Every structure is written in structure tokens, then in C-alpha cells.
C-alpha positions as CSV (number, residue, x, y, z in Angstrom):
1,Q,-15.2,-3.3,10.1
2,V,-12.7,-4.7,7.6
3,Q,-9.9,-7.2,7.9
4,L,-6.9,-6.8,5.6
5,V,-4.5,-9.5,4.4
6,E,-1.4,-8.7,2.3
7,S,0.4,-11.1,0.0
8,G,3.0,-11.0,-2.8
9,G,6.1,-10.0,-1.0
10,G,9.4,-11.7,-1.5
11,L,13.1,-11.4,-2.5
12,V,13.9,-9.7,-5.8
13,Q,17.0,-8.3,-7.4
14,A,17.4,-4.6,-8.0
15,G,15.6,-3.6,-11.1
16,G,13.0,-6.3,-10.7
17,S,9.3,-6.1,-10.1
18,L,6.8,-7.4,-7.5
19,R,3.0,-7.0,-7.2
20,L,1.6,-6.8,-3.7
21,S,-2.1,-7.6,-3.1
22,C,-4.3,-6.7,-0.1
23,A,-7.5,-8.7,0.2
24,A,-10.3,-7.1,2.3
25,S,-13.1,-8.9,4.1
26,G,-16.6,-7.5,4.2
27,R,-19.1,-6.0,1.8
28,T,-18.2,-2.3,2.2
29,F,-14.7,-2.3,0.6
30,S,-15.7,0.4,-1.9
31,S,-16.4,2.8,1.0
32,Y,-12.7,2.7,2.1
33,T,-9.9,4.9,1.1
34,M,-6.9,2.6,0.9
35,A,-3.2,3.1,1.2
36,W,0.2,1.3,1.3
37,F,2.8,2.2,3.9
38,R,6.2,0.6,4.5
39,Q,8.6,0.3,7.4
40,A,12.3,-0.5,7.0
41,P,14.4,-1.7,10.0
42,G,15.0,1.0,12.5
43,K,12.9,3.5,10.6
44,E,9.4,5.0,11.0
45,R,6.5,3.6,9.0
46,E,6.2,5.8,5.9
47,F,3.5,6.6,3.4
48,V,3.9,5.0,0.0
49,A,0.7,5.4,-2.0
50,R,-3.0,6.1,-1.6
51,I,-6.1,5.5,-3.7
52,N,-9.6,6.9,-3.3
53,R,-12.8,5.0,-3.0
54,R,-13.7,4.9,-6.7
55,G,-10.1,4.2,-7.7
56,D,-9.7,7.2,-10.0
57,T,-7.4,9.3,-7.9
58,T,-4.0,8.2,-6.7
59,V,-1.2,9.8,-4.7
60,Y,2.4,8.7,-4.3
61,A,5.4,9.4,-2.2
62,D,8.1,11.1,-4.2
63,S,10.5,8.2,-3.5
64,V,8.3,5.8,-5.5
65,K,6.6,8.1,-8.1
66,G,7.0,6.7,-11.6
67,R,8.0,3.3,-10.3
68,F,5.0,2.1,-8.2
69,T,1.3,1.9,-9.2
70,I,-1.5,1.5,-6.7
71,S,-4.8,0.2,-8.0
72,R,-8.0,-1.4,-6.7
73,D,-10.7,-3.8,-7.8
74,N,-13.8,-3.1,-5.7
75,A,-15.6,-6.2,-7.1
76,A,-12.8,-8.3,-5.8
77,N,-12.3,-6.4,-2.5
78,T,-8.6,-6.0,-3.3
79,V,-6.0,-3.3,-3.6
80,Y,-2.7,-3.8,-5.4
81,L,0.7,-2.2,-5.4
82,Q,2.7,-2.9,-8.6
83,M,6.4,-2.2,-7.9
84,N,8.8,-1.8,-10.8
85,S,12.5,-0.8,-11.0
86,L,12.9,-1.9,-7.4
87,K,15.9,-0.5,-5.5
88,P,17.6,-1.9,-2.3
89,E,16.2,1.1,-0.4
90,D,12.7,-0.2,-1.1
91,T,13.4,-3.1,1.3
92,A,10.8,-3.0,4.0
93,V,7.7,-4.5,5.4
94,Y,4.8,-3.3,3.4
95,Y,1.4,-2.7,5.0
96,C,-2.0,-1.9,3.5
97,A,-4.3,0.3,5.4
98,G,-7.9,1.6,5.1
99,T,-10.2,4.2,6.4
100,Q,-13.9,5.1,5.9
101,S,-13.3,8.6,7.3
102,S,-13.0,11.7,5.2
103,Y,-10.1,14.1,5.8
104,G,-8.3,16.9,4.1
105,L,-6.2,15.5,1.4
106,S,-2.8,16.1,3.1
107,Y,-3.9,14.1,6.2
108,Y,-4.0,10.8,4.3
109,Y,-0.2,10.8,4.3
110,N,-0.4,10.2,8.1
111,R,-0.6,6.8,9.7
112,S,-3.2,8.1,12.1
113,A,-5.7,8.6,9.3
114,Y,-6.1,4.9,8.9
115,D,-8.2,2.7,11.2
116,Y,-7.5,-0.7,9.7
117,W,-4.1,-2.4,9.0
118,G,-2.9,-5.6,7.6
119,Q,-0.2,-7.7,9.1
120,G,2.4,-6.7,6.6
121,T,4.4,-8.5,3.9
122,Q,8.2,-8.4,3.6
123,V,9.9,-7.1,0.5
124,T,13.6,-7.5,0.1
125,V,15.6,-6.1,-2.8
126,S,19.1,-7.3,-3.2
127,S,21.8,-5.3,-4.9
């Protein structure tokens, strides 16, 4: 089992940057596929980015491609989301999620693929 704690959210102007971190407990972090999701008020939680266990394969939602970068440090039990060129529509609560299960690649876009979730961190982008 793993516990996930996000940090790094805040208020930023459009065009600015933020770096989110997700610290994981336990000694098996490298066995987890990790992802970031976000949920804006009144909307469904949506996929943002995913990174494989070794950290050498990443996938992004079209809405963030080229602006956001997901990365991980398995020695530090941490996954990151670097967010650049932020837009007001990026405003949401951001959640990190993890799973040890293996699925077809397309399934990782789904919330149900992930067994462990953090509590979320608020990101607000002002125009």
C-alpha cells in the first residue's frame, strides 16, 4: 500500500509556472505507474499525465501537451508535474494517483485504473 501527499499548488497569473510534487510513502514506489488528474468546479475529474515505473515513458492529455511535464525520482519516492504557460482553464484541484496493476495503455487514462490517490492540491490561474 502507498500513501500519496501532493504539494506545490497555489495562485499564479496566466503565463506563469508551478511545480507540483507528490510524495509517496513505502519502499515500493518504483513498482507504481503514476499519474496526475485534475478536477475543476462542476466538472469530472480528468486525466492530465502519466509516467511509467521506470520514468522513461510519459503520456499527456492534449490540453496540456507541450506545456506540462511529468517526471519522477524513484530514489526520492516522488512524482512531479511541471506546469508552464498556465492558462485560466488549468484552474482545478490536482490529484496524483498510483497503481501497481498492469493494463492496456489506453486504460490508464481512466480514473478506475488507479488504486491510490492523494488529497489534492489547488491550482488557481488568474487572467
